[in-house]
C-alpha positions as CSV (number, residue, x, y, z in Angstrom):
1,L,131.7,126.7,145.9
2,R,133.5,129.5,146.2
3,M,131.8,131.7,148.2
4,R,131.0,128.3,150.7
5,R,135.1,128.1,150.7
6,A,135.5,131.4,151.5
7,V,132.9,131.9,154.6
8,S,133.7,128.8,156.2
9,L,136.8,130.0,158.2
10,L,134.7,133.0,159.6
11,V,131.9,130.3,160.5
12,L,134.7,128.5,162.6
13,F,135.5,131.9,164.0
14,C,131.7,132.3,165.1
15,L,131.3,128.8,166.3
16,A,133.9,129.1,168.5
17,S,132.8,132.1,170.4
18,I,129.6,130.4,171.0
19,T,130.9,127.2,172.0
20,A,134.7,127.7,173.7
21,G,135.7,128.1,176.9
22,H,139.0,129.2,178.1
23,G,141.2,125.9,178.9
24,E,144.1,124.9,177.2
25,G,144.7,125.5,173.5
26,S,144.1,122.3,171.2
27,L,144.7,123.9,167.8
28,G,146.9,122.0,165.5
29,D,149.8,123.1,164.1
30,G,148.8,125.0,160.9
31,I,145.7,123.1,160.4
32,L,143.9,125.9,159.6
33,C,146.4,128.5,158.4
34,K,146.0,127.7,154.9
35,P,141.8,128.0,154.7
36,C,142.4,131.1,156.8
37,T,144.4,133.1,154.6
38,E,142.3,131.6,151.4
39,A,139.1,132.5,153.1
40,L,140.2,136.4,153.6
41,D,141.2,136.6,149.9
42,R,137.9,134.9,148.8
43,V,136.0,136.8,150.6
44,Q,137.5,140.0,149.8
45,Y,137.4,138.8,146.2
46,A,133.5,138.1,146.1
47,L,132.9,141.6,147.8
48,V,134.8,142.9,144.8
49,E,132.4,140.9,142.7
50,G,129.5,143.0,144.2
51,K,128.2,140.3,146.2
52,T,125.8,141.7,148.9
53,H,126.6,141.8,152.5
54,E,123.0,139.8,153.1
55,V,124.2,137.5,150.6
56,V,127.1,136.5,152.5
57,V,125.7,136.6,155.9
58,D,123.0,134.1,154.6
59,I,125.7,131.8,152.8
60,L,127.7,132.1,156.4
61,V,124.3,130.9,158.0
62,G,124.2,127.7,155.7
63,I,127.8,126.9,156.1
64,C,127.4,127.3,160.0
65,D,124.2,125.1,159.8
66,A,126.2,122.4,158.1
67,V,129.6,122.3,159.9
68,S,127.9,122.3,163.2
69,V,126.3,119.2,162.3
70,V,130.2,117.7,162.1
71,V,131.6,119.8,164.9
72,H,129.1,120.3,167.6
73,P,125.1,119.7,166.7
74,L,123.5,123.0,167.1
75,N,119.8,123.9,166.9
76,T,119.2,126.2,163.5
77,E,118.5,129.0,165.9
78,V,122.0,129.5,167.0
79,C,124.0,129.5,163.7
80,S,121.2,132.2,162.7
81,G,121.7,134.4,165.6
82,I,125.1,134.4,166.0
83,L,125.9,135.1,162.3
84,R,123.2,137.9,162.1
85,A,125.0,139.4,164.7
86,F,128.5,138.8,163.8
87,G,128.4,138.8,160.2
88,S,128.0,142.3,159.1
89,I,130.6,143.6,161.4
90,I,133.2,141.1,159.7
91,V,131.8,141.9,156.0
92,D,131.8,145.5,156.7
93,S,135.4,145.4,157.8
94,L,136.7,143.0,155.1
95,A,134.7,145.3,152.8
96,E,136.8,148.4,154.3
97,E,140.1,148.0,152.8
98,Y,142.5,145.0,151.8
99,I,143.9,142.7,154.4
100,N,147.2,140.6,154.2
101,G,145.7,137.3,154.9
102,T,149.0,135.8,156.0
103,E,149.6,138.5,158.6
104,F,146.2,138.5,159.9
105,C,146.2,134.5,160.5
106,S,149.2,134.8,162.2
107,A,148.3,137.7,164.2
108,I,145.5,135.5,165.6
109,H,147.5,132.2,166.0
110,L,146.0,130.3,163.0
111,C,149.2,130.2,161.3
112,P,152.5,128.7,163.2
113,S,154.9,131.5,162.3
114,V,154.9,134.5,164.8
115,S,153.0,137.5,163.6
116,T,155.1,140.7,162.4
117,R,151.6,142.6,162.1
118,A,152.5,145.9,163.9
119,M,150.4,148.1,165.6
120,E,149.3,150.8,163.3
121,G,150.0,154.2,164.1
122,W,152.6,152.9,166.9
123,E,155.6,152.5,165.3
124,G,157.8,155.6,166.0
125,L,155.4,157.0,168.7
126,D,156.8,158.3,171.6
127,L,154.5,157.4,174.8
128,G,157.2,158.9,176.8
129,V,157.9,155.9,179.3
130,P,160.5,156.8,181.6
131,A,163.0,154.0,183.2
132,S,161.8,152.5,186.3
133,M,163.1,154.7,189.3
134,R,162.9,152.4,192.3
135,E,164.6,148.6,192.7
136,P,162.2,146.3,194.3
137,K,163.2,145.6,197.6
138,L,162.5,143.7,200.7
139,Q,159.3,143.5,202.7
140,Q,159.2,145.6,205.9
141,E,157.0,144.5,208.6
142,C,153.1,145.8,208.0
143,A,151.4,147.3,210.8
144,D,148.1,148.1,209.2
145,V,146.7,145.1,207.2
146,G,143.7,145.5,205.3
147,T,141.9,143.2,202.6
148,F,139.9,143.7,198.8
149,A,138.1,141.6,197.4
150,Q,137.7,140.3,193.6
151,V,134.8,139.0,192.0
152,T,135.0,138.2,187.8
153,D,133.0,136.2,185.4
154,I,129.9,135.8,186.8
155,H,128.0,135.0,184.1
156,L,124.8,135.5,185.7
157,D,121.8,133.7,183.7
158,L,118.3,135.5,184.8
159,H,116.8,133.0,182.1
160,Y,118.3,129.9,184.4
161,K,115.5,127.3,185.0
162,E,115.5,125.0,188.0
163,G,114.3,121.7,187.0
164,S,115.5,122.3,183.0
165,S,118.3,120.0,181.1
166,S,121.9,120.9,181.0
167,D,122.0,118.5,177.8
168,C,120.7,121.1,174.8
169,T,121.5,121.7,171.3
170,E,122.7,125.3,172.2
171,P,126.1,126.3,173.2
172,M,124.7,126.8,177.4
173,C,121.9,125.0,178.4
174,C,119.6,125.1,181.6
175,R,116.9,127.2,180.4
176,S,114.4,124.3,178.7
177,G,113.6,120.9,178.5
178,E,113.4,118.3,181.3
179,G,116.5,117.5,183.4
180,K,117.0,114.1,184.8
181,G,119.6,112.7,186.7
182,D,122.8,114.2,185.7
183,T,121.4,116.6,183.5
184,Y,118.7,117.9,186.2
185,A,119.6,122.0,186.2
186,S,119.4,122.3,190.6
187,Y,118.5,125.1,192.3
188,W,121.8,126.3,192.8
189,G,122.8,125.6,189.4
190,H,125.2,123.2,187.5
191,Y,128.5,122.6,185.8
192,S,127.5,122.7,182.5
193,C,125.7,126.2,182.8
194,D,126.1,129.8,183.9
195,V,124.6,130.7,187.1
196,P,121.3,131.4,188.7
197,E,120.8,134.7,190.4
198,V,120.3,132.8,193.9
199,L,124.0,131.6,193.6
200,V,125.5,134.8,192.7
201,R,123.7,136.6,195.5
202,N,125.0,134.1,197.9
203,G,128.6,134.2,197.1
204,F,128.3,137.7,197.3
205,F,127.2,138.1,200.6
206,A,129.5,135.6,201.6
207,A,132.4,138.0,200.5
208,G,130.7,140.9,201.8
209,D,130.6,139.2,205.1
210,L,134.6,139.1,205.1
211,K,134.4,143.2,205.6
212,P,137.0,144.0,202.4
213,D,138.0,147.6,202.2
214,F,137.0,147.8,198.4
215,V,136.0,145.3,195.8
216,L,137.4,144.6,192.5
217,F,134.8,143.5,189.9
218,T,136.7,142.7,186.9
219,G,134.2,141.9,184.3
220,D,131.5,139.8,182.4
221,A,128.3,139.9,184.2
222,P,126.0,138.5,181.3
223,P,125.4,135.1,180.1
224,H,127.3,133.0,177.4
225,D,124.0,133.4,175.2
226,D,125.3,135.0,172.3
227,W,122.8,133.8,169.8
228,Q,119.6,135.9,170.9
229,L,118.9,137.2,167.5
230,G,118.1,133.6,166.3
231,E,115.7,133.3,169.3
232,G,113.4,136.1,167.6
233,M,114.8,139.0,169.3
234,T,115.5,142.5,167.9
235,V,119.2,143.9,168.4
236,D,117.9,146.4,170.7
237,E,116.2,143.8,172.6
238,A,119.4,141.4,172.9
239,R,121.5,144.5,174.3
240,Q,118.6,145.2,176.6
241,D,118.4,141.5,178.0
242,Q,122.8,142.2,178.1
243,L,122.1,145.5,180.4
244,N,119.9,143.8,182.4
245,H,122.5,141.2,183.5
246,S,124.7,144.1,184.2
247,I,121.9,146.0,186.2
248,A,121.2,142.8,188.6
249,V,125.0,142.0,189.1
250,A,125.6,145.6,190.1
251,E,122.6,145.8,192.3
252,M,123.4,142.6,194.0
253,L,127.1,144.3,194.6
254,K,125.6,147.4,196.4
255,E,123.6,145.2,198.3
256,A,126.4,142.9,199.5
257,F,129.1,145.3,199.7
258,P,127.1,148.2,201.3
259,G,129.3,151.4,201.6
260,V,132.1,149.7,199.9
261,P,133.9,151.0,197.2
262,I,133.3,148.8,194.0
263,F,135.5,149.4,191.0
264,P,134.1,147.6,187.9
265,T,135.7,146.6,184.5
266,V,134.1,146.1,181.0
267,G,134.5,142.5,180.3
268,N,134.1,140.9,176.6
269,H,130.5,139.9,177.3
270,E,129.2,143.0,178.1
271,N,128.2,144.1,174.8
272,F,126.2,142.5,172.3
273,P,127.5,141.1,170.2
274,V,129.8,139.8,172.4
275,D,133.6,140.9,172.1
276,Q,132.9,143.5,169.3
277,F,133.8,147.1,170.3
278,D,134.6,150.1,167.7
279,A,136.6,153.0,168.6
280,P,134.5,155.7,170.2
281,P,132.0,157.1,169.8
282,N,129.9,153.9,171.3
283,D,126.5,154.2,170.1
284,W,125.0,152.3,173.4
285,L,127.6,150.2,175.5
286,M,128.8,152.8,177.2
287,P,126.4,155.3,177.9
288,S,124.3,152.7,179.5
289,L,127.1,150.8,181.6
290,S,128.0,154.3,182.9
291,S,124.5,154.7,184.2
292,V,124.5,151.3,185.7
293,W,127.9,152.5,187.5
294,E,126.9,155.6,188.5
295,S,126.8,154.6,192.4
296,F,130.3,153.3,192.0
297,L,132.4,155.9,190.6
298,P,133.0,159.8,190.7
299,P,131.7,161.9,187.6
300,D,135.3,162.4,186.3
301,A,135.8,158.6,186.1
302,L,132.4,158.1,184.4
303,E,133.1,160.6,181.7
304,T,136.1,158.3,180.5
305,V,134.0,155.2,181.2
306,K,131.3,157.0,179.0
307,Y,133.6,157.8,176.2
308,S,135.4,154.4,175.8
309,G,135.4,152.3,179.0
310,F,138.4,153.0,180.9
311,Y,138.9,155.2,184.1
312,T,141.4,156.0,186.8
313,T,139.8,157.1,190.3
314,P,141.4,157.2,193.9
315,V,140.7,154.6,196.8
316,S,139.2,155.9,199.9
317,V,138.1,153.6,202.7
318,S,136.1,154.8,205.6
319,N,138.7,154.1,208.5
320,G,140.9,157.0,206.5
321,S,144.0,154.9,207.2
322,I,144.8,153.8,203.7
323,R,148.1,155.1,202.2
324,K,147.6,157.2,198.6
325,L,146.1,154.4,196.7
326,R,144.6,154.5,192.7
327,V,142.6,152.3,190.6
328,V,143.2,152.6,186.9
329,T,141.1,150.3,184.7
330,L,141.6,149.6,181.0
331,M,139.2,148.6,178.2
332,A,140.3,145.2,177.3
333,M,138.4,144.8,173.9
334,Y,140.9,147.1,172.3
335,C,143.3,143.7,172.0
336,D,140.7,141.4,171.9
337,V,141.3,138.6,169.0
338,I,137.7,138.0,168.5
339,N,136.9,141.7,168.2
340,F,136.1,141.9,164.2
341,Y,136.3,145.6,164.1
342,L,140.2,145.5,164.9
343,I,140.3,142.8,161.6
344,T,141.8,145.8,159.3
345,G,144.4,146.5,161.7
346,I,145.0,147.1,165.5
347,S,146.0,150.8,166.7
348,D,145.9,152.5,170.2
349,Q,142.0,153.1,170.5
350,A,140.8,156.1,171.8
351,N,144.4,156.7,172.9
352,E,144.0,154.6,175.7
353,L,147.9,153.4,176.1
354,K,148.8,157.1,175.7
355,W,146.7,157.9,178.4
356,L,147.4,155.0,180.5
357,N,150.9,156.4,180.1
358,E,150.3,159.7,181.3
359,T,148.0,158.2,184.0
360,L,151.0,156.5,185.7
361,A,153.5,159.2,185.2
362,Q,151.0,161.6,186.9
363,A,150.8,158.6,190.1
364,R,154.5,158.0,190.4
365,A,154.8,162.2,190.7
366,D,151.9,162.1,193.0
367,G,153.5,159.2,195.2
368,E,150.8,157.1,194.6
369,D,150.8,153.5,194.1
370,V,148.3,151.6,191.4
371,I,146.0,148.8,191.3
372,L,146.0,147.8,187.5
373,N,142.6,146.1,186.3
374,T,141.8,144.6,182.9
375,H,139.2,141.8,182.0
376,I,141.6,140.0,179.4
377,P,144.9,138.9,180.4
378,L,148.0,140.6,179.0
379,G,149.4,136.5,177.6
380,D,145.9,135.3,176.7
381,V,145.3,133.8,173.4
382,T,142.6,136.4,173.2
383,C,144.7,139.3,173.3
384,F,146.7,140.6,170.1
385,S,150.6,139.8,171.0
386,S,151.6,143.3,169.3
387,Y,149.0,145.1,172.0
388,A,150.5,143.2,174.7
389,R,154.1,144.0,174.2
390,V,153.1,147.6,174.2
391,L,150.9,147.0,177.5
392,N,154.2,145.2,178.7
393,E,156.4,148.3,178.0
394,I,154.2,150.6,179.5
395,T,153.7,148.3,182.7
396,S,157.3,147.3,183.2
397,A,158.4,151.2,183.0
398,Y,156.0,151.7,186.0
399,S,156.5,148.8,187.9
400,D,157.7,150.3,190.9
401,I,154.4,151.8,191.6
402,I,152.1,149.2,190.4
403,V,150.3,147.0,193.3
404,G,149.5,144.4,190.8
405,I,147.5,143.8,187.4
406,F,144.1,142.3,188.3
407,T,142.4,140.1,185.5
408,G,139.6,137.5,185.0
409,H,138.0,136.1,181.7
410,T,139.8,132.5,181.6
411,H,138.1,131.5,184.4
412,N,141.0,129.7,185.9
413,D,143.0,130.5,188.8
414,Q,146.1,131.5,187.3
415,M,149.1,134.0,187.6
416,E,151.2,135.5,184.7
417,V,154.9,137.2,185.9
418,L,156.3,140.2,183.9
419,W,159.9,139.7,183.9
420,D,162.8,142.3,182.8
421,R,164.7,140.3,180.5
422,S,167.1,142.5,179.3
423,T,170.0,141.1,181.7
424,E,171.2,137.5,182.0
425,A,169.5,137.7,185.8
426,H,166.1,138.3,184.4
427,T,164.3,140.2,187.1
428,P,160.6,139.9,188.5
429,L,158.9,143.1,187.5
430,S,155.2,142.6,188.3
431,V,152.6,139.7,188.4
432,V,149.2,139.2,186.5
433,Y,146.6,137.6,188.8
434,I,144.1,135.9,187.2
435,A,141.0,135.2,189.5
436,P,138.7,132.3,188.9
437,S,135.2,132.8,187.8
438,I,131.7,133.1,190.0
439,T,130.4,130.7,187.0
440,T,130.7,126.8,186.6
441,Y,130.7,127.2,183.1
442,Q,132.5,124.7,182.0
443,G,132.7,122.5,185.1
444,L,134.4,124.8,187.7
445,N,133.2,125.4,191.3
446,P,132.2,129.0,192.0
447,S,135.2,131.1,193.5
448,F,136.0,134.4,194.6
449,R,139.3,135.8,196.1
450,V,140.7,138.1,199.0
451,Y,143.7,139.9,198.9
452,S,145.5,141.3,202.0
453,Y,147.7,144.2,201.5
454,C,149.5,147.0,203.8
455,R,147.0,150.0,204.1
456,H,150.0,152.2,205.0
457,Q,152.5,153.1,202.4
458,L,155.9,151.5,203.0
459,A,158.7,153.7,202.9
460,D,160.9,151.7,200.9
461,G,158.7,150.8,198.3
462,S,158.3,147.1,198.8
463,S,155.5,144.8,197.8
464,R,152.3,146.2,199.0
465,L,150.4,142.8,198.4
466,L,150.9,140.1,201.3
467,D,149.0,137.4,200.7
468,Y,145.4,136.4,199.0
469,A,142.8,133.4,200.5
470,Q,141.0,131.8,197.5
471,Y,137.2,131.0,198.2
472,S,135.3,128.6,196.3
473,T,132.2,126.2,197.2
474,D,131.4,122.4,195.9
475,M,128.9,122.7,193.4
476,S,128.7,118.8,193.1
477,K,127.1,118.8,197.0
478,L,124.8,121.7,195.6
479,M,123.8,119.5,192.7
480,A,123.0,116.4,194.8
481,G,121.4,118.6,197.8
482,G,119.2,121.3,195.8
483,Q,117.6,123.7,197.5
484,S,117.5,121.8,201.1
485,V,121.5,122.8,201.1
486,Q,123.3,125.8,201.4
487,P,126.4,126.7,199.6
488,E,129.7,126.5,201.9
489,W,132.1,129.3,201.0
490,K,135.1,127.8,202.1
491,E,138.8,129.3,202.1
492,I,140.4,126.6,199.7
493,Y,143.8,127.8,200.7
494,S,146.0,130.8,201.2
495,F,148.8,131.6,198.8
496,K,151.4,132.2,201.4
497,K,150.6,129.0,203.2
498,E,150.3,126.5,200.1
499,Y,153.5,127.8,198.6
500,N,155.6,128.6,201.4
501,V,156.5,132.0,201.0
502,D,156.3,135.5,202.6
503,S,154.3,137.2,200.3
504,L,152.8,137.7,196.8
505,S,155.6,139.9,195.8
506,P,157.0,139.0,191.8
507,S,160.1,137.9,194.1
508,S,158.0,135.2,195.8
509,V,156.3,134.1,192.8
510,A,159.5,133.7,191.3
511,E,160.9,131.7,193.7
512,I,157.9,129.3,193.4
513,I,158.5,129.4,189.7
514,G,161.8,128.3,190.1
515,R,160.9,125.3,192.2
516,M,158.3,124.2,189.7
517,E,161.2,124.4,187.0
518,A,163.9,122.3,188.8
519,D,161.4,119.4,188.8
520,V,158.5,120.0,186.1
521,E,157.2,116.3,186.6
522,G,157.7,115.6,190.7
523,S,157.0,119.5,191.6
524,E,154.4,119.5,194.6
525,D,154.1,123.2,193.7
526,L,153.1,122.6,190.1
527,T,150.8,120.0,191.2
528,K,148.9,122.4,193.7
529,Y,148.9,125.1,191.0
530,V,147.1,122.8,188.4
531,D,144.4,121.4,191.0
532,H,143.9,125.1,191.9
533,F,144.2,125.9,188.2
534,Y,140.8,124.2,187.7
535,T,139.3,125.0,190.9
536,G,140.0,121.5,192.5
537,R,138.3,119.6,189.5
538,P,141.7,118.8,187.2
539,P,141.8,116.8,184.3
540,K,144.6,114.6,184.0
541,C,148.0,116.8,183.5
542,D,151.2,115.0,181.7
543,K,154.7,116.7,181.1
544,S,153.7,118.9,178.1
545,C,150.7,120.1,180.0
546,R,153.0,120.9,183.1
547,V,155.3,122.7,180.7
548,D,152.6,124.8,179.3
549,M,151.6,125.6,182.9
550,L,155.1,127.1,183.5
551,C,155.4,128.5,179.9
552,N,151.9,130.4,180.8
553,L,153.6,131.2,184.2
554,N,156.5,132.8,182.6
555,Y,155.4,135.1,179.8
556,T,153.0,138.0,179.4
557,V,152.8,137.7,175.7
558,F,151.0,134.7,174.0
559,D,153.5,134.5,170.7
560,D,156.2,134.1,173.8
561,I,154.3,131.4,175.5
562,Y,153.5,129.5,172.0
563,A,157.7,129.5,171.7
564,C,158.0,128.3,175.2
565,D,156.0,125.7,174.8
566,K,157.4,124.7,171.2
567,N,160.9,124.8,172.9
568,N,160.6,123.0,176.0
569,G,158.0,120.4,175.2
570,G,155.1,121.7,175.7
571,P,151.8,120.9,173.9
572,K,152.4,120.1,170.4
573,Y,149.7,122.1,169.5
574,G,149.9,125.0,171.4
575,F,147.5,127.2,169.3
576,S,144.7,129.6,170.0
577,E,141.5,128.6,172.3
578,I,139.4,130.0,169.8
579,L,138.8,126.8,168.3
580,N,139.7,124.9,171.2
581,L,136.3,123.3,172.1
582,I,135.4,123.0,168.4
583,L,138.5,120.6,167.9
584,S,138.2,118.7,171.1
585,R,134.6,117.9,170.3
586,V,135.2,116.1,167.0
587,D,135.9,112.7,166.4
588,P,139.3,111.2,164.5
589,D,137.2,111.4,161.0
590,Y,137.5,115.2,161.5
591,M,139.6,115.9,158.6
592,R,137.8,113.5,156.4
593,K,134.6,115.2,157.1
594,F,135.7,118.9,156.5
595,K,136.9,117.7,153.2
596,L,133.2,117.3,152.0
597,F,133.1,121.1,152.7
598,N,136.5,121.9,150.3
599,L,138.1,123.5,153.6
600,F,141.6,122.0,152.3
């Protein structure tokens, strides 16, 4: 019984990782705080008692099977597969050293207090961040406008089967069974599943037809099938399956954008098990991905990719008119809350942030502007707030040279503004541009984005991003028409026209937020934003939902977003998307049922 209670929280973590999308958080205020802290204490006690890792993992599988009956019925392969993948990492980490349960559970948003858990080795560490050297100024006229595309969260499924069912006992379907009516997996895809190769290829070529100067791929090529070990795969086979998806996406990118520079980013789904990434040396993922990306990046960038996933390289386009522009790409798993290698503490893994600081300093010295890419947005619930704060400090100091911060991960169309709040004026410094996904999972229309920018460097250092056009195709029409119809990738909106602003500059985005805040319930701008957030398929969004949208726009650290929600009438339960779908799937008897497992 003691062990059942001890591992139940860890089971919830793992169930969340295989069922959760990245929508609005819905975790109750402190519902899982006590079991989280008790679970960590009891697991560590059990390990001290001499329980073997295999025994603990077997118990994890048993509890998962039992809990899934209450939460979301899964076949036995899912629990076995996911927990044999994650379980050893969790148990090994907990066996390494004692962890303070209160601090850890607060850090991952399961306890209501803001975490005081600091970044180990960062206190007192001089990153050498200089003060910003240039104030933002008004946009000059641009005589040479170029474009670049962003594609993200592809989640290609090479095992997708037309005619199969979208209703199954796995977290992701459209691979088996016989679909009928609404559950029929169409030729082009289904709202409940990841996407087939034919849709990905079609979308890439539609973006390629727009002739961008370069392309940002901000991560997540493989599907959401995290339970491969339960289907009889070995670890090596599961890893190869992940890599096969990355290879397929890379090949399609090359075909759709011939001769166009492509700058890839590691997502949280590239690895197996997903989200798990230890400090270097990495035994398989990065050496493998560096080989896949050989045609995208120069040798010096591939060396740091092979080491730990991050890199920098200048942008060079065929017309030769581009100004000094540099891409800097981070490894987002070093802030990933679901990365169980970080259970024992978060530090500057592989000296990534020190490297970032030095790279930005050199870019400024060389007169370069920077496109900063990372997969997980700074303020996302799955990014440790303490990591996000350090990253905020660095990006704030270099906001004068950062064109924008480009991310994906959430699958939604959204933004975050990084502010200088040191004065009463509150100056907007940078914008985190979060593009919606190619995948339809869960319930979204496939999308990609094309930005317009000024190719030449403006003398006053003003905003370099001019606008973006958001493209999407209506999956409901494709599901109804099948192979007889072709996707229509339409421009859904231009940011400048939709929100009536001059550019994509931080001050323009701040202007829009100001209008939204002036009339939270009636703002047409906010209504448009909610609609685009869900790629045209929005659920009902009441006042608390609209407040939450504004809080997410205004802050780039999750702890600050939660405080904003709490202080301004946002969602009463503003914690962790990690358990979002678990709680949203259960009935009102949820608490009573879980007491059967002595969780509370």
